[in-house]
C-alpha positions as CSV (number, residue, x, y, z in Angstrom):
1,X,105.0,139.9,94.4
2,X,108.4,138.7,95.6
3,X,109.7,139.1,99.1
4,X,112.6,137.7,101.0
5,X,112.2,135.7,104.2
6,X,114.4,133.8,106.6
7,X,114.9,130.4,105.0
8,X,116.3,129.0,108.3
9,X,113.1,129.8,110.3
10,X,111.0,126.8,111.3
11,X,107.3,126.9,110.4
12,X,107.5,130.6,109.6
13,X,104.6,132.3,107.9
14,X,106.0,133.7,104.6
15,X,102.7,134.6,103.0
16,X,99.2,135.3,104.3
17,X,96.6,136.8,102.0
18,X,93.0,136.1,100.8
19,X,92.6,133.1,103.1
20,X,95.9,131.5,101.9
21,X,98.7,130.9,104.4
22,X,102.1,129.6,103.4
23,X,104.6,128.4,106.0
24,X,108.2,127.4,105.3
25,X,110.9,125.4,107.0
26,X,114.5,124.5,106.0
27,X,115.1,121.7,103.5
28,X,118.3,119.7,103.7
29,X,120.0,120.2,100.3
30,X,123.5,120.7,98.9
31,X,123.1,124.5,98.8
32,X,122.0,126.9,101.4
33,X,118.5,128.5,101.2
34,X,116.3,125.6,100.2
35,X,112.9,125.3,101.9
36,X,109.9,123.1,102.1
37,X,106.5,124.7,102.3
38,X,102.9,124.1,103.6
39,X,100.1,125.8,101.8
40,X,96.9,126.1,103.8
41,X,93.6,127.2,102.2
42,X,89.9,126.6,103.1
43,X,90.8,123.9,105.7
44,X,93.1,122.0,103.3
45,X,96.9,121.6,103.6
46,X,99.3,120.8,100.8
47,X,103.0,120.2,101.8
48,X,105.7,120.4,99.1
49,X,109.0,119.0,100.2
50,X,110.9,119.3,96.9
51,X,114.4,118.0,96.5
52,X,115.5,117.4,100.1
53,X,116.9,114.6,102.1
54,X,114.6,112.8,104.6
55,X,114.3,115.0,107.7
56,X,112.3,115.4,110.8
57,X,110.8,118.7,109.6
58,X,109.2,117.2,106.6
59,X,107.8,114.3,108.6
60,X,106.5,116.7,111.3
61,X,104.8,119.2,109.0
62,X,103.5,116.7,106.4
63,X,101.9,114.5,109.0
64,X,98.4,116.0,108.8
65,X,98.5,117.2,105.2
66,X,95.7,116.5,102.8
67,X,98.3,116.2,100.1
68,X,102.0,115.7,100.6
69,X,104.4,116.0,97.7
70,X,108.0,115.1,97.7
71,X,110.2,115.0,94.6
72,X,112.2,112.1,95.9
73,X,114.7,111.3,98.5
74,X,117.3,108.7,99.2
75,X,116.8,105.9,101.7
76,X,119.0,106.1,104.9
77,X,121.1,103.3,103.4
78,X,121.6,105.3,100.2
79,X,122.5,108.5,102.2
80,X,125.2,106.6,104.1
81,X,126.7,104.9,101.1
82,X,126.3,107.8,98.6
83,X,124.6,105.4,96.2
84,X,123.6,107.2,93.0
85,X,122.9,106.0,89.5
86,X,126.2,106.4,87.8
87,X,126.6,109.6,85.8
88,X,123.1,111.0,86.6
89,X,123.3,112.3,90.2
90,X,120.0,110.5,90.8
91,X,119.3,108.0,93.6
92,X,117.9,104.6,92.9
93,X,114.5,106.1,94.0
94,X,114.4,107.7,90.6
95,X,114.7,104.4,88.9
96,X,111.9,102.9,91.0
97,X,109.5,105.6,90.0
98,X,110.3,105.8,86.3
């Protein structure tokens, strides 16, 4: 089942069925329409931030999560300086994890 929802809405319920609730909020990304989500089920909460810059929404909604997943984000210093690994489009966070 696919349905559209307002990707600019903060903490909007985008799915609720069989005891599962998924909320979304905007992710800060190069393109418009990216979201982060929180999946709640049986008293557990999983937050998936994906490819987004550090932002107050992620911090706010991941705060009480049982599991918080974030692909990677640049440090504030990297954001200001645009510091990427040459030719890859990846921040130095990528190198630290690999």
